[in-house]
N, C-alpha and C positions, 0 to 999 in steps of 0.2 A: 417510384424510388422512395424508400422509407427515409425519414429524417434521421440524421446520424445519431441523435441522442435515444433513438429507439431500437438500435441494432442489437445491443446486448439483451435488452428486455424480449424482443422477438425471438432470439435465439433460446431463451429460457422458456418461452411458451412453446416453441417447437419440441423442446425436450419433453415437456409436460404431455404434449399430445401424443409423442411416440411411446410414452409410458402409460398411456390411457388414463391420464388424469385431467380433468377440466380445470382450466385456469381459475375460473370463477369459484371452484371449490377447493383451491389450494389451502391447506391449513397454514396459519401464521407460523406455528411451531412444527419443525420437522424432526422427528426422532427424539431420542433421549440423550444424545451426545455420547461421550467417551468417558472411560474410567482409567486412571492411571494404575498400571500394573507393575511397573518397575522404575527405579530412579537410582542414579549413581552420579558421583562426582567425576569429571574428566581431568585428565592430567594437566590441561592447560587452564584449570580453574573455572570451567563451566560445569553445568549439569546436563545430563542425558537421561531421558525417560522415555517410556513407551505407553501408548494409550491404546485401549482396545474399545471397539464400538460396543455400546450396551445392548442395543436391539436394532436389528437391521431392518431396513424398509427400502422400497424401490421408488420412492418419490424423487424425481430427477435422476434416476438410475441407482445402482447399488452402492451401498457405503463401502468405503476402503476400511477393511477390518482392523488393520494394525497401523499406527502412526508413530513417528519417531519425533520427540520434543528435545530440542537443543536450546539452552538458555546461556548466555555469557554476558557479563559486563566487559565490553570491549575496550572502553576507556572510562575515565572518571565521569563522563557526562553522557555515555551512550550505553544503551542496553539492548541486546538483541534477542529475539524470540522466534525460533524457526521451527515449523511444524510441517512435516511431509510424510509421504507414504514410507512405512518402515521396511518394505519389501522390494519396492521398484522405484527407480529414479523417475523424477517428473521434471517438466520444463520449468526452469528458472531463468531469470535474466543471466546471460552468459557471464562467467566469472572473468573471461578475458576482456569483456567489454567494460565491466564495472569491477574493477579489482577489489577484492574484499576476502575476509577469512572464510574458508569452506567449513561447513559442519562436518562432524565425524562421519566416517564412511558407514553406509548402512550395513547393518549386521544381518547375517544370513539366518541366525536363530535368535529368537528372543528369550532371554533367561527368565525362567519361572521360579527358580529356587531363592530368589531374594525375598527379604521380609516385606510384608505389606506396608506401603507408605503411610505415614501418619496423616491425620485428617487436614491439617494446616501446617505448611512449612514455608519459611522465608529464606530468600537468597539475597543478601545485602550487598550493595556496592557503595561507592563513595557518596552519592546523592540519591539513587534510584533503589527501590527494594522491589524484588519479584516475590510474590507469594502465590500459592496455589492451594486448590481444594482437589482432592483425589477423585471423589464420586458424588455426582458427576464432575468430570474435570473442568475447571475453569481457573482463570489466573487473573491477578491484578498487579498493577504497577503503581507504587506510591512513591511520593517525594519524602525523603528522610528529614529535611529541614523543618517542614511545617505539616507533615502528616497528610498532605492532600493526596486523594486517589486520583491518579491520572488516567488509568484505564482499568476497566473492571468487566470481565466477560461473564460473570455469574448471572443466571437467570432465575428469577422467582415467578410464581404463578401470575402475579399482577403485571409483569413486565410484557411489552408488546413484542418481545422476541424470544427465541427459544435457545437451546444449547448449541454448541459448535457443531457444524455439518461439514463432512469432508467426503466428497464424491469425485469420481473421475472428471466430471464436466460441471461440477457445481459445488462451490465452497461457500459457507456462511459463517460469520462471526460477528458479534456485537459487543458493544461497551455502553455501560451506563455513564451519563454525564450530568454535572450539576446544571441547574436552570440558568445560573449567571455566567456560564462558560460562553465565550466568543470565539467562533471557530472561523478560520480563513484558509483557503486553499482549494485542494481537489481540482487542479487544472489538468489540461489546458482547454477552456471552453469560453463561451461568450454568454455567461449568465447576465441578465439585466441588472442584478444587485452588484456586480463585481465580484471580488474574491471573497467577500463575507458570505458565510453559509447561513441561510435562513431555514427554520423548520418547515417541513412539508415540501420543499422543493426537491425534484429528483436531480441527482447528480450522476450522469453516465459518463464513464471513461472508455471511449472507443475511438481511436484516433482516425482522422479523415483529413484529406487534403482539400480544404475549401476555404473560401474567403472569411475573414473575421467579421465581415459586415453582416453576417447572419446571426441572429439572436438564438440562444439556447441550442448552440451547435457546438460539437467537439472539433478541436483543431489538430495541429500537427502532433504535439507531444501529449504524453500521459504521465501525470505527476500525482499519483495517489498518497499525497502527503498533506496534512493540515497542521496549522499552528493554533494552539488552544491558549487564549489570553484570560486570564482570571484576576479577580481582586479578592486577595486573602488577607482578611483583617486590616483592610486599608493599604495593603502592600501589593503592587502589581507583580504578577508572575506569569511566565510564558514557557511553554514546552511544545514539542512537536512530535507527531507520530507518522512514520513513514511506512507503508505497506509495499514492500518491493516485489511487485507483481505486474507483469506487462500484458496480462490477459484483459479481456473486456470485463467491465464490472459496473454495477449499479451501487450507489452509496445513498443510504436513506438516513437523513438526519431529522430527528423528531423533536428536538429540543432538549430532551432528557436522555436521549440515547442515539447511537449511530450504529448502523448495521451495513456490513459489507456483503455483497452477493456477487460472486466471481465465476466465471465459466471455465476455470482451469488453473494449473499452476500450484503454488504452495502458499502457506502463510509465512511470510518473512518480515516480521515487524522490527523496526528500529525506533527506539524511544530517545529523544534528545531532551536533556533536562533544563536547558536554558541557563538561567532563569529569565534573561531579557530577550526580547525579540532579536536583537543584534547578536546575542550569544547563540540563539537557536539557528540562525542563518549560518553563522560561522561553522557550528557543529555539523549542520546538514551538508554544507558543501565540502567540508572536510572529507565526508564519506563519498559523495557522489562526484566531487571535482569542482574546482572553481570555474566561473565563466572566464573564457579568454577574452582579453581586451582586443577590439577590432578597430582598424582604421575607418574613419567615416566614409571614405570613398569605396570601401569594400562591402558595405551593408546594401542589402536588397539589390543584388546585381544578377540574381538567377531568375530567368523567365520574364514575362512581360510586366509583372507587377513591379519590378525593380527599374524598368526603363525610364519612367518619368523622373524618379528621383536622381538617377545618373545623369539625365539630361539637364536638370536644374543645377546639380553640382558642377558639372563641366562647363556650363554656360556662364554662370555667375562667378566662379572661381577657377580660372584657367589653370592655376597652379595644381589642381587636383587631376587635370586631364592626363599628364604624363604617367603618374603612378597608376592611375586607372587603366590606361592602355597597356602598360607594362604587365599589370596583374591579368588583364583580359587575354593577352597574347600567351602568357605562361599557362593560363587555365585552358585555353583552346589547344595548345600543344599537348598538354596532359591528356585531354579528351581524345585527340587523334591518335596518341600513342596507345591508350587504352583500347581504342576500337581496332587497331591493327594488331 
């Protein structure tokens, strides 16, 4: 059995083999990215664009030829960037499970009569600024108050990553980062360093049901979100980046860049401006939902792992026994009803 942190990587290697590519000879940069062929403003204040692949290749499978780009400042402190197939729907985190605004419906035909987009364009909100370059397409997110670039997907010849890649079972996108950035997150796993990200360490998000006693292992949840803490002219600043994608992925942090390699889904980025860690958490949980407060006697009651805790609680604190038994009887009744 493979360790859980290698599942996504093994899957990518299998794709390579099926396409006749040796993993050892895989180029660092795949393809030449996309070009922006149209862009317009939506009625709700966002922008909608279409991207066309520049040069097709079959590494990790064929490229998706046309993509739809949707950008919107959803709140004063939250920016969303959504990129998907322009002609076919793809798997996303279900909107009924995580209620959020849906992007515009995919168009059956892509307009070609619009004027060519200008080389550089900005779309400004209260605190975050979205800017893009048309060919090859890349985007950046900046903070208005201090001019800091929070996310930048442009690729130069000297960068260890290439342009954006979007295939059926392989998506790749990267961002440049300053050397003094401190990143935390990308759970849920048991990295020996804790939640702080260190350059050179692989971060694989591929959920498994195993005990947290194992190091370098993935656990129950997938949380492709990180918080970036920076010192800007002596002033602390924090922001967060969420990639809302439930597929398995590898994330490579090199100190000056971060690369996502995903085995499906879409690019659905949310940027939270902070600027404090507490504000970031507040903005993030506003989107995904607040954690529900739980009574102590209801924690860790499922399966054998919770039994010792319940035994200690009911033994030393008899007052917890009655509500625990009441909850247990209700839970067992619901299970019986479901089974019948």
